[in-house]
A tleap script that builds the chain and sets N, CA, C and O, in Angstrom:
source leaprc.protein.ff14SB
mol = sequence {
  NMET PRO LEU SER VAL THR ASN ARG VAL GLU
  ASP GLY PHE ALA ILE LEU ASP LEU SER GLY
  SER LEU THR LEU GLY PRO SER LEU SER ASN
  LEU ARG GLU SER ALA ARG GLN ALA PHE ASN
  THR ASN LYS VAL SER GLY VAL ILE LEU ARG
  VAL ALA GLY VAL THR VAL THR ASP SER ALA
  GLY LEU GLY GLU LEU THR VAL VAL TYR THR
  MET ALA THR ASN ARG ASN CYS PRO ILE ARG
  LEU VAL ASP ALA SER ALA SER LEU LYS ARG
  MET LEU GLU MET THR ARG ILE ASP GLU LEU
  LEU PRO THR ALA SER ASN LEU GLU GLU ALA
  LYS ALA GLU LEU ARG GLY ARG ALA ALA ARG
  CALA
}
set mol.1.N position { -17.935 1.671 7.715 }
set mol.1.CA position { -16.633 2.847 8.549 }
set mol.1.C position { -15.627 3.057 7.097 }
set mol.1.O position { -15.032 2.224 6.412 }
set mol.2.N position { -15.756 4.734 6.973 }
set mol.2.CA position { -15.121 4.994 5.685 }
set mol.2.C position { -13.982 4.974 5.757 }
set mol.2.O position { -13.616 4.973 6.932 }
set mol.3.N position { -12.817 4.947 4.719 }
set mol.3.CA position { -11.485 4.612 4.883 }
set mol.3.C position { -10.579 5.959 4.865 }
set mol.3.O position { -10.529 6.938 4.120 }
set mol.4.N position { -9.829 5.516 6.132 }
set mol.4.CA position { -8.927 6.550 6.717 }
set mol.4.C position { -7.717 6.198 6.286 }
set mol.4.O position { -7.449 5.003 6.165 }
set mol.5.N position { -6.843 7.128 6.002 }
set mol.5.CA position { -5.520 7.161 5.752 }
set mol.5.C position { -4.258 7.960 6.425 }
set mol.5.O position { -3.918 9.041 5.944 }
set mol.6.N position { -3.687 7.492 7.364 }
set mol.6.CA position { -2.478 8.490 7.653 }
set mol.6.C position { -1.238 7.996 7.149 }
set mol.6.O position { -0.978 6.793 7.157 }
set mol.7.N position { -0.374 8.964 6.661 }
set mol.7.CA position { 0.935 8.607 6.175 }
set mol.7.C position { 2.125 9.506 6.840 }
set mol.7.O position { 2.056 10.673 7.224 }
set mol.8.N position { 3.095 8.726 6.860 }
set mol.8.CA position { 4.381 9.174 7.413 }
set mol.8.C position { 5.397 8.516 6.620 }
set mol.8.O position { 5.244 7.627 5.783 }
set mol.9.N position { 6.764 9.249 7.120 }
set mol.9.CA position { 8.060 8.802 6.509 }
set mol.9.C position { 8.990 8.248 7.504 }
set mol.9.O position { 9.405 8.897 8.464 }
set mol.10.N position { 9.354 6.836 7.205 }
set mol.10.CA position { 10.249 6.138 8.526 }
set mol.10.C position { 11.255 5.626 7.676 }
set mol.10.O position { 10.957 5.083 6.612 }
set mol.11.N position { 12.587 5.774 8.112 }
set mol.11.CA position { 13.430 5.083 7.649 }
set mol.11.C position { 13.443 5.225 6.064 }
set mol.11.O position { 13.783 4.286 5.344 }
set mol.12.N position { 13.019 6.560 5.534 }
set mol.12.CA position { 13.120 6.638 3.976 }
set mol.12.C position { 12.128 5.692 3.198 }
set mol.12.O position { 12.381 5.285 2.064 }
set mol.13.N position { 10.807 5.324 3.995 }
set mol.13.CA position { 10.001 4.770 3.714 }
set mol.13.C position { 8.202 5.535 3.717 }
set mol.13.O position { 7.748 5.926 4.792 }
set mol.14.N position { 7.629 5.615 2.838 }
set mol.14.CA position { 6.469 6.199 2.886 }
set mol.14.C position { 5.224 5.163 3.503 }
set mol.14.O position { 4.812 4.286 2.743 }
set mol.15.N position { 4.716 5.261 4.695 }
set mol.15.CA position { 3.997 3.881 5.379 }
set mol.15.C position { 2.501 4.651 5.464 }
set mol.15.O position { 2.148 5.572 6.200 }
set mol.16.N position { 1.858 4.012 4.562 }
set mol.16.CA position { 0.432 4.514 4.775 }
set mol.16.C position { -0.379 3.667 5.469 }
set mol.16.O position { -0.476 2.554 4.951 }
set mol.17.N position { -0.962 3.830 6.424 }
set mol.17.CA position { -1.924 3.320 7.647 }
set mol.17.C position { -3.476 3.674 6.949 }
set mol.17.O position { -3.969 4.787 6.772 }
set mol.18.N position { -3.996 2.465 6.656 }
set mol.18.CA position { -5.190 2.274 6.246 }
set mol.18.C position { -6.227 1.366 7.499 }
set mol.18.O position { -6.044 0.349 8.168 }
set mol.19.N position { -7.224 2.244 7.379 }
set mol.19.CA position { -8.083 1.206 8.106 }
set mol.19.C position { -9.773 1.857 7.807 }
set mol.19.O position { -10.078 3.028 7.583 }
set mol.20.N position { -10.506 0.881 7.881 }
set mol.20.CA position { -12.011 1.281 7.335 }
set mol.20.C position { -12.286 0.412 6.076 }
set mol.20.O position { -11.667 -0.615 5.796 }
set mol.21.N position { -13.278 0.949 5.368 }
set mol.21.CA position { -13.723 0.171 4.022 }
set mol.21.C position { -12.918 0.455 3.188 }
set mol.21.O position { -12.782 1.676 3.106 }
set mol.22.N position { -12.167 -0.229 2.361 }
set mol.22.CA position { -11.474 -0.049 1.391 }
set mol.22.C position { -12.494 -0.642 0.009 }
set mol.22.O position { -12.279 -1.720 -0.544 }
set mol.23.N position { -13.470 0.187 -0.330 }
set mol.23.CA position { -14.610 0.143 -1.063 }
set mol.23.C position { -15.167 1.098 -1.832 }
set mol.23.O position { -14.657 2.199 -1.624 }
set mol.24.N position { -16.106 1.091 -2.723 }
set mol.24.CA position { -16.461 1.941 -3.795 }
set mol.24.C position { -17.164 3.323 -2.536 }
set mol.24.O position { -17.709 2.940 -1.501 }
set mol.25.N position { -17.070 4.381 -2.754 }
set mol.25.CA position { -17.122 5.551 -1.941 }
set mol.25.C position { -16.534 6.429 -1.969 }
set mol.25.O position { -15.372 6.327 -2.362 }
set mol.26.N position { -17.121 7.874 -1.514 }
set mol.26.CA position { -16.376 8.815 -1.424 }
set mol.26.C position { -14.942 8.941 -0.617 }
set mol.26.O position { -13.935 9.588 -0.906 }
set mol.27.N position { -15.162 8.283 0.242 }
set mol.27.CA position { -13.969 8.107 1.135 }
set mol.27.C position { -12.461 7.563 0.532 }
set mol.27.O position { -11.372 7.819 1.044 }
set mol.28.N position { -12.710 6.702 -0.758 }
set mol.28.CA position { -12.024 5.853 -1.094 }
set mol.28.C position { -10.728 6.692 -1.791 }
set mol.28.O position { -9.535 6.399 -1.711 }
set mol.29.N position { -11.322 7.776 -2.469 }
set mol.29.CA position { -9.880 8.856 -2.964 }
set mol.29.C position { -8.988 9.220 -1.960 }
set mol.29.O position { -8.047 9.969 -2.225 }
set mol.30.N position { -9.212 8.670 -0.558 }
set mol.30.CA position { -8.422 9.235 0.549 }
set mol.30.C position { -7.161 8.314 0.086 }
set mol.30.O position { -6.140 8.842 0.526 }
set mol.31.N position { -6.993 7.648 -0.323 }
set mol.31.CA position { -5.946 6.366 -0.205 }
set mol.31.C position { -4.982 7.414 -1.416 }
set mol.31.O position { -3.925 7.950 -1.085 }
set mol.32.N position { -5.481 7.528 -2.567 }
set mol.32.CA position { -4.649 8.136 -3.890 }
set mol.32.C position { -3.898 9.707 -3.232 }
set mol.32.O position { -2.738 10.090 -3.384 }
set mol.33.N position { -5.165 10.463 -2.393 }
set mol.33.CA position { -4.586 11.834 -2.018 }
set mol.33.C position { -3.229 11.580 -1.264 }
set mol.33.O position { -2.185 12.188 -1.499 }
set mol.34.N position { -3.420 10.457 -0.197 }
set mol.34.CA position { -2.403 10.522 0.551 }
set mol.34.C position { -0.981 9.999 0.146 }
set mol.34.O position { 0.148 10.306 0.526 }
set mol.35.N position { -1.508 8.995 -0.866 }
set mol.35.CA position { -0.167 8.666 -1.525 }
set mol.35.C position { 0.371 9.789 -2.577 }
set mol.35.O position { 1.578 9.920 -2.782 }
set mol.36.N position { -0.428 10.441 -3.109 }
set mol.36.CA position { 0.245 11.513 -3.700 }
set mol.36.C position { 0.927 12.437 -2.842 }
set mol.36.O position { 2.036 12.909 -3.095 }
set mol.37.N position { 0.214 12.696 -1.779 }
set mol.37.CA position { 1.010 13.482 -0.638 }
set mol.37.C position { 2.213 13.002 -0.270 }
set mol.37.O position { 3.247 13.668 -0.316 }
set mol.38.N position { 2.140 11.897 0.087 }
set mol.38.CA position { 3.486 11.288 0.491 }
set mol.38.C position { 4.668 11.409 -0.549 }
set mol.38.O position { 5.758 11.854 -0.190 }
set mol.39.N position { 4.458 11.054 -1.682 }
set mol.39.CA position { 5.416 11.174 -2.937 }
set mol.39.C position { 5.786 12.890 -2.998 }
set mol.39.O position { 6.902 13.406 -2.939 }
set mol.40.N position { 4.817 13.375 -3.097 }
set mol.40.CA position { 5.163 14.869 -3.241 }
set mol.40.C position { 5.842 15.668 -2.527 }
set mol.40.O position { 6.464 16.641 -2.955 }
set mol.41.N position { 5.765 15.301 -1.367 }
set mol.41.CA position { 6.602 15.998 -0.165 }
set mol.41.C position { 7.563 15.266 0.458 }
set mol.41.O position { 8.005 15.678 1.531 }
set mol.42.N position { 8.023 14.113 -0.084 }
set mol.42.CA position { 9.246 13.509 0.555 }
set mol.42.C position { 10.006 12.668 -0.555 }
set mol.42.O position { 9.346 12.284 -1.520 }
set mol.43.N position { 11.235 12.386 -0.480 }
set mol.43.CA position { 12.084 11.489 -1.412 }
set mol.43.C position { 12.001 10.440 -0.333 }
set mol.43.O position { 12.399 10.520 0.829 }
set mol.44.N position { 11.168 9.043 -1.196 }
set mol.44.CA position { 11.215 8.328 -0.304 }
set mol.44.C position { 11.774 6.571 -1.381 }
set mol.44.O position { 11.517 6.321 -2.559 }
set mol.45.N position { 12.343 5.942 -0.641 }
set mol.45.CA position { 13.101 4.585 -1.471 }
set mol.45.C position { 11.981 3.520 -1.648 }
set mol.45.O position { 12.170 2.508 -2.322 }
set mol.46.N position { 10.774 3.796 -0.999 }
set mol.46.CA position { 9.247 2.795 -0.950 }
set mol.46.C position { 8.435 3.053 -0.238 }
set mol.46.O position { 8.378 3.830 0.716 }
set mol.47.N position { 7.455 2.107 -0.879 }
set mol.47.CA position { 5.908 2.489 0.122 }
set mol.47.C position { 5.320 1.350 0.820 }
set mol.47.O position { 5.026 0.327 0.201 }
set mol.48.N position { 5.112 1.486 2.215 }
set mol.48.CA position { 4.635 0.382 2.772 }
set mol.48.C position { 3.144 0.705 3.131 }
set mol.48.O position { 2.825 1.629 3.880 }
set mol.49.N position { 2.141 -0.266 2.439 }
set mol.49.CA position { 0.795 0.135 2.915 }
set mol.49.C position { 0.561 -0.910 3.782 }
set mol.49.O position { 0.736 -2.055 3.364 }
set mol.50.N position { 0.064 -0.657 5.326 }
set mol.50.CA position { -0.543 -1.049 6.276 }
set mol.50.C position { -1.698 -1.171 6.197 }
set mol.50.O position { -2.344 -0.136 6.362 }
set mol.51.N position { -2.473 -2.469 5.913 }
set mol.51.CA position { -3.430 -2.875 5.897 }
set mol.51.C position { -4.461 -3.564 6.663 }
set mol.51.O position { -5.469 -4.123 6.229 }
set mol.52.N position { -3.958 -3.412 8.175 }
set mol.52.CA position { -4.749 -4.242 9.336 }
set mol.52.C position { -5.828 -3.734 9.471 }
set mol.52.O position { -6.803 -4.374 9.863 }
set mol.53.N position { -5.858 -2.479 9.171 }
set mol.53.CA position { -7.193 -1.874 9.860 }
set mol.53.C position { -8.243 -2.072 8.678 }
set mol.53.O position { -9.416 -1.800 8.931 }
set mol.54.N position { -7.971 -2.441 7.650 }
set mol.54.CA position { -9.050 -2.413 6.648 }
set mol.54.C position { -9.976 -3.700 6.971 }
set mol.54.O position { -9.497 -4.821 7.137 }
set mol.55.N position { -11.089 -3.467 7.027 }
set mol.55.CA position { -12.249 -4.250 7.378 }
set mol.55.C position { -13.061 -5.101 6.056 }
set mol.55.O position { -13.719 -6.141 6.103 }
set mol.56.N position { -12.771 -4.335 5.048 }
set mol.56.CA position { -13.605 -4.919 3.663 }
set mol.56.C position { -13.253 -4.439 2.865 }
set mol.56.O position { -13.001 -3.244 3.018 }
set mol.57.N position { -12.961 -5.214 1.202 }
set mol.57.CA position { -12.096 -4.720 0.379 }
set mol.57.C position { -13.232 -5.298 -0.983 }
set mol.57.O position { -13.545 -6.470 -1.191 }
set mol.58.N position { -13.616 -4.260 -1.650 }
set mol.58.CA position { -14.235 -4.812 -3.234 }
set mol.58.C position { -13.410 -4.422 -4.068 }
set mol.58.O position { -12.278 -4.042 -3.770 }
set mol.59.N position { -13.920 -4.470 -5.335 }
set mol.59.CA position { -12.830 -4.179 -6.665 }
set mol.59.C position { -12.780 -2.821 -6.933 }
set mol.59.O position { -12.091 -2.600 -7.929 }
set mol.60.N position { -13.214 -1.900 -6.460 }
set mol.60.CA position { -12.966 -0.701 -6.360 }
set mol.60.C position { -11.834 -0.431 -5.694 }
set mol.60.O position { -10.968 0.302 -6.171 }
set mol.61.N position { -11.710 -1.147 -4.219 }
set mol.61.CA position { -10.677 -0.783 -3.615 }
set mol.61.C position { -9.293 -1.296 -4.190 }
set mol.61.O position { -8.277 -0.601 -4.171 }
set mol.62.N position { -9.362 -2.824 -4.801 }
set mol.62.CA position { -8.546 -3.167 -5.469 }
set mol.62.C position { -7.859 -2.278 -6.495 }
set mol.62.O position { -6.634 -2.190 -6.580 }
set mol.63.N position { -8.516 -1.780 -7.085 }
set mol.63.CA position { -8.434 -0.666 -8.220 }
set mol.63.C position { -7.595 0.470 -7.799 }
set mol.63.O position { -6.745 0.960 -8.543 }
set mol.64.N position { -7.854 0.921 -6.509 }
set mol.64.CA position { -7.399 2.058 -6.210 }
set mol.64.C position { -5.847 1.654 -5.332 }
set mol.64.O position { -4.897 2.397 -5.085 }
set mol.65.N position { -6.051 0.187 -5.001 }
set mol.65.CA position { -4.494 -0.034 -4.677 }
set mol.65.C position { -3.503 -0.355 -5.849 }
set mol.65.O position { -2.314 -0.371 -5.530 }
set mol.66.N position { -3.790 -0.591 -7.050 }
set mol.66.CA position { -3.526 -0.592 -8.202 }
set mol.66.C position { -3.048 1.003 -8.842 }
set mol.66.O position { -2.051 1.173 -9.543 }
set mol.67.N position { -3.721 1.764 -8.545 }
set mol.67.CA position { -3.329 3.373 -8.756 }
set mol.67.C position { -1.918 3.419 -7.685 }
set mol.67.O position { -0.827 3.818 -8.095 }
set mol.68.N position { -2.103 3.033 -6.530 }
set mol.68.CA position { -1.158 3.445 -5.760 }
set mol.68.C position { 0.137 2.796 -6.245 }
set mol.68.O position { 1.177 3.448 -6.163 }
set mol.69.N position { 0.149 1.521 -6.760 }
set mol.69.CA position { 0.960 0.550 -7.066 }
set mol.69.C position { 1.640 1.518 -8.303 }
set mol.69.O position { 2.816 1.864 -8.190 }
set mol.70.N position { 0.923 1.886 -9.356 }
set mol.70.CA position { 1.480 2.632 -10.537 }
set mol.70.C position { 1.895 4.251 -10.202 }
set mol.70.O position { 2.387 4.965 -11.076 }
set mol.71.N position { 1.670 4.661 -9.025 }
set mol.71.CA position { 2.282 5.813 -8.914 }
set mol.71.C position { 3.797 5.649 -8.538 }
set mol.71.O position { 4.765 6.276 -8.969 }
set mol.72.N position { 3.733 4.541 -7.532 }
set mol.72.CA position { 5.177 4.186 -6.778 }
set mol.72.C position { 6.022 3.858 -7.890 }
set mol.72.O position { 7.101 4.434 -8.033 }
set mol.73.N position { 5.467 2.646 -8.989 }
set mol.73.CA position { 6.270 2.262 -10.006 }
set mol.73.C position { 6.776 3.187 -10.795 }
set mol.73.O position { 7.923 2.991 -11.198 }
set mol.74.N position { 5.998 4.542 -11.259 }
set mol.74.CA position { 6.451 5.712 -11.879 }
set mol.74.C position { 7.552 6.445 -11.171 }
set mol.74.O position { 8.277 7.190 -11.830 }
set mol.75.N position { 7.718 6.311 -10.013 }
set mol.75.CA position { 8.744 6.940 -9.023 }
set mol.75.C position { 9.808 5.953 -8.955 }
set mol.75.O position { 10.840 6.325 -8.395 }
set mol.76.N position { 9.760 4.617 -9.471 }
set mol.76.CA position { 10.990 3.567 -8.994 }
set mol.76.C position { 10.860 3.142 -7.696 }
set mol.76.O position { 11.792 2.506 -7.205 }
set mol.77.N position { 9.632 3.433 -6.890 }
set mol.77.CA position { 9.556 2.981 -5.604 }
set mol.77.C position { 9.036 1.562 -5.506 }
set mol.77.O position { 7.907 1.452 -5.983 }
set mol.78.N position { 9.574 0.402 -4.997 }
set mol.78.CA position { 9.079 -0.694 -4.798 }
set mol.78.C position { 7.930 -0.393 -3.444 }
set mol.78.O position { 8.087 0.472 -2.582 }
set mol.79.N position { 6.731 -1.390 -3.545 }
set mol.79.CA position { 5.776 -1.246 -2.817 }
set mol.79.C position { 5.434 -2.372 -2.214 }
set mol.79.O position { 5.751 -3.366 -2.866 }
set mol.80.N position { 4.685 -2.671 -0.796 }
set mol.80.CA position { 4.609 -3.924 0.057 }
set mol.80.C position { 3.358 -3.547 0.803 }
set mol.80.O position { 3.045 -2.429 1.212 }
set mol.81.N position { 2.708 -4.668 0.903 }
set mol.81.CA position { 1.162 -4.549 1.725 }
set mol.81.C position { 1.732 -5.243 2.960 }
set mol.81.O position { 2.444 -6.230 2.772 }
set mol.82.N position { 1.506 -4.854 4.127 }
set mol.82.CA position { 2.148 -5.222 5.396 }
set mol.82.C position { 0.600 -5.437 6.216 }
set mol.82.O position { -0.238 -4.538 6.283 }
set mol.83.N position { 0.398 -6.994 6.888 }
set mol.83.CA position { -0.604 -7.032 7.648 }
set mol.83.C position { -1.895 -7.177 6.825 }
set mol.83.O position { -2.926 -6.586 7.142 }
set mol.84.N position { -1.798 -8.008 5.725 }
set mol.84.CA position { -3.128 -8.103 4.870 }
set mol.84.C position { -3.752 -9.156 5.595 }
set mol.84.O position { -3.060 -10.018 6.137 }
set mol.85.N position { -5.243 -9.170 5.667 }
set mol.85.CA position { -5.802 -10.258 6.259 }
set mol.85.C position { -6.065 -11.388 5.236 }
set mol.85.O position { -5.919 -11.250 4.022 }
set mol.86.N position { -6.393 -12.307 5.739 }
set mol.86.CA position { -6.350 -13.523 5.065 }
set mol.86.C position { -7.702 -13.420 3.844 }
set mol.86.O position { -7.432 -14.041 2.816 }
set mol.87.N position { -8.708 -12.917 3.842 }
set mol.87.CA position { -9.669 -12.598 2.716 }
set mol.87.C position { -8.899 -11.467 1.584 }
set mol.87.O position { -9.167 -11.542 0.385 }
set mol.88.N position { -7.956 -10.462 2.104 }
set mol.88.CA position { -7.708 -9.594 1.047 }
set mol.88.C position { -6.406 -10.132 0.300 }
set mol.88.O position { -5.987 -9.671 -0.762 }
set mol.89.N position { -5.752 -11.322 1.116 }
set mol.89.CA position { -4.791 -12.107 0.293 }
set mol.89.C position { -5.325 -12.972 -0.551 }
set mol.89.O position { -4.666 -13.298 -1.539 }
set mol.90.N position { -6.656 -13.531 -0.330 }
set mol.90.CA position { -7.025 -14.388 -1.558 }
set mol.90.C position { -7.623 -13.480 -2.240 }
set mol.90.O position { -7.867 -13.990 -3.333 }
set mol.91.N position { -8.075 -12.202 -2.209 }
set mol.91.CA position { -8.776 -11.356 -3.250 }
set mol.91.C position { -7.547 -11.184 -4.188 }
set mol.91.O position { -7.674 -11.293 -5.408 }
set mol.92.N position { -6.132 -10.862 -3.482 }
set mol.92.CA position { -5.059 -10.627 -4.506 }
set mol.92.C position { -4.603 -11.733 -5.251 }
set mol.92.O position { -4.243 -11.662 -6.425 }
set mol.93.N position { -4.617 -12.540 -4.708 }
set mol.93.CA position { -4.492 -13.842 -5.512 }
set mol.93.C position { -5.374 -14.319 -6.448 }
set mol.93.O position { -4.874 -14.917 -7.401 }
set mol.94.N position { -6.493 -14.207 -6.408 }
set mol.94.CA position { -7.403 -14.660 -7.521 }
set mol.94.C position { -7.462 -13.607 -8.407 }
set mol.94.O position { -7.941 -13.923 -9.496 }
set mol.95.N position { -7.091 -12.331 -8.278 }
set mol.95.CA position { -7.061 -11.387 -9.228 }
set mol.95.C position { -5.487 -11.150 -9.697 }
set mol.95.O position { -5.239 -10.261 -10.512 }
set mol.96.N position { -4.603 -11.848 -9.237 }
set mol.96.CA position { -3.076 -11.984 -9.581 }
set mol.96.C position { -2.744 -10.595 -9.578 }
set mol.96.O position { -2.135 -10.159 -10.554 }
set mol.97.N position { -3.105 -9.680 -8.457 }
set mol.97.CA position { -2.633 -8.267 -8.005 }
set mol.97.C position { -1.799 -8.650 -7.056 }
set mol.97.O position { -1.204 -7.705 -6.538 }
set mol.98.N position { -1.451 -10.062 -6.497 }
set mol.98.CA position { -0.284 -10.312 -5.646 }
set mol.98.C position { 0.906 -10.294 -6.172 }
set mol.98.O position { 1.908 -10.340 -5.458 }
set mol.99.N position { 0.969 -10.219 -7.582 }
set mol.99.CA position { 2.217 -10.205 -8.336 }
set mol.99.C position { 2.737 -8.955 -8.571 }
set mol.99.O position { 3.854 -8.835 -9.075 }
set mol.100.N position { 1.847 -7.711 -8.171 }
set mol.100.CA position { 2.361 -6.299 -8.088 }
set mol.100.C position { 2.281 -6.017 -6.949 }
set mol.100.O position { 3.204 -5.261 -6.644 }
set mol.101.N position { 1.509 -6.284 -5.980 }
set mol.101.CA position { 1.616 -5.904 -4.202 }
set mol.101.C position { 1.676 -7.250 -3.358 }
set mol.101.O position { 0.865 -7.901 -2.699 }
set mol.102.N position { 3.193 -7.373 -3.731 }
set mol.102.CA position { 3.750 -8.509 -2.438 }
set mol.102.C position { 3.282 -7.812 -1.115 }
set mol.102.O position { 3.114 -6.633 -0.803 }
set mol.103.N position { 3.130 -9.080 -0.422 }
set mol.103.CA position { 2.897 -8.854 1.189 }
set mol.103.C position { 3.812 -9.165 2.107 }
set mol.103.O position { 4.425 -10.218 1.933 }
set mol.104.N position { 4.098 -8.406 3.193 }
set mol.104.CA position { 5.002 -8.877 3.810 }
set mol.104.C position { 4.349 -9.023 5.493 }
set mol.104.O position { 3.517 -8.183 5.834 }
set mol.105.N position { 4.652 -9.815 6.218 }
set mol.105.CA position { 4.067 -10.192 7.640 }
set mol.105.C position { 4.093 -9.199 8.652 }
set mol.105.O position { 3.301 -9.246 9.592 }
set mol.106.N position { 4.984 -8.261 8.527 }
set mol.106.CA position { 5.265 -7.182 9.545 }
set mol.106.C position { 6.361 -6.021 8.934 }
set mol.106.O position { 7.126 -6.225 7.991 }
set mol.107.N position { 6.235 -4.678 9.755 }
set mol.107.CA position { 6.754 -3.673 9.182 }
set mol.107.C position { 8.173 -3.825 8.718 }
set mol.107.O position { 8.729 -3.429 7.693 }
set mol.108.N position { 8.649 -4.571 9.845 }
set mol.108.CA position { 10.349 -4.966 9.609 }
set mol.108.C position { 10.895 -5.700 8.659 }
set mol.108.O position { 12.013 -5.582 8.157 }
set mol.109.N position { 9.573 -6.907 8.301 }
set mol.109.CA position { 9.843 -7.780 7.152 }
set mol.109.C position { 9.811 -6.643 5.850 }
set mol.109.O position { 10.801 -6.467 5.140 }
set mol.110.N position { 8.856 -6.099 5.707 }
set mol.110.CA position { 8.750 -5.255 4.721 }
set mol.110.C position { 9.900 -4.164 4.231 }
set mol.110.O position { 10.345 -4.035 3.090 }
set mol.111.N position { 10.237 -3.444 5.377 }
set mol.111.CA position { 11.849 -2.498 5.313 }
set mol.111.C position { 12.750 -3.791 4.832 }
set mol.111.O position { 13.192 -3.746 3.685 }
set mol.112.N position { 12.952 -4.577 5.389 }
set mol.112.CA position { 13.979 -5.169 4.908 }
set mol.112.C position { 13.914 -5.887 3.584 }
set mol.112.O position { 15.025 -6.149 3.125 }
set mol.113.N position { 12.886 -6.266 2.862 }
set mol.113.CA position { 12.924 -6.558 1.789 }
set mol.113.C position { 12.923 -5.566 0.637 }
set mol.113.O position { 13.495 -5.690 -0.446 }
set mol.114.N position { 11.972 -4.282 1.189 }
set mol.114.CA position { 12.609 -2.784 0.279 }
set mol.114.C position { 14.053 -2.681 0.197 }
set mol.114.O position { 14.677 -2.489 -0.846 }
set mol.115.N position { 14.475 -2.800 1.184 }
set mol.115.CA position { 16.174 -2.146 1.504 }
set mol.115.C position { 16.945 -3.411 0.354 }
set mol.115.O position { 17.608 -2.984 -0.591 }
set mol.116.N position { 16.805 -4.670 0.520 }
set mol.116.CA position { 17.189 -5.649 -0.198 }
set mol.116.C position { 16.910 -5.365 -1.852 }
set mol.116.O position { 17.778 -5.567 -2.701 }
set mol.117.N position { 15.824 -4.964 -2.097 }
set mol.117.CA position { 15.581 -4.859 -3.604 }
set mol.117.C position { 16.363 -3.684 -4.023 }
set mol.117.O position { 16.914 -3.689 -5.123 }
set mol.118.N position { 16.460 -2.576 -3.145 }
set mol.118.CA position { 17.166 -1.432 -3.720 }
set mol.118.C position { 18.769 -1.879 -3.762 }
set mol.118.O position { 19.537 -1.516 -4.652 }
set mol.119.N position { 19.094 -2.629 -2.777 }
set mol.119.CA position { 20.600 -2.805 -3.083 }
set mol.119.C position { 20.756 -3.764 -4.352 }
set mol.119.O position { 21.730 -3.893 -5.094 }
set mol.120.N position { 19.803 -4.251 -4.376 }
set mol.120.CA position { 19.841 -5.244 -6.174 }
set mol.120.C position { 19.867 -4.367 -7.497 }
set mol.120.O position { 20.283 -4.694 -8.608 }
set mol.121.N position { 19.365 -3.284 -7.121 }
set mol.121.CA position { 18.859 -2.457 -8.263 }
set mol.121.C position { 20.043 -1.705 -8.848 }
set mol.121.O position { 19.882 -0.950 -9.807 }
savepdb mol mol.pdb
quit
């Protein structure tokens, strides 16, 4: 199933809902374009990637997540992954990308963490 990404702004955070395969293929660019659109059209204080609908991830998908991380970092926006599967969490840990893309259990937890980070900055 190709990657599908929808984005919205909620409470000042860009929320990108991902579903399908986060793998090498033509639809992978949907993530980068959706993130770019979210940054260019809104003033956001953080980015939340909801990945519960992601069925499979490969190294290209991890690479695309790091591209979104870089885009967010360049705009001083902290980032969180929400609803990551056990296999995605393992991949993030094995590649040490979990240090760049921390996970949260749910959307409210992610918002609270990002708000707390902004207050400390």
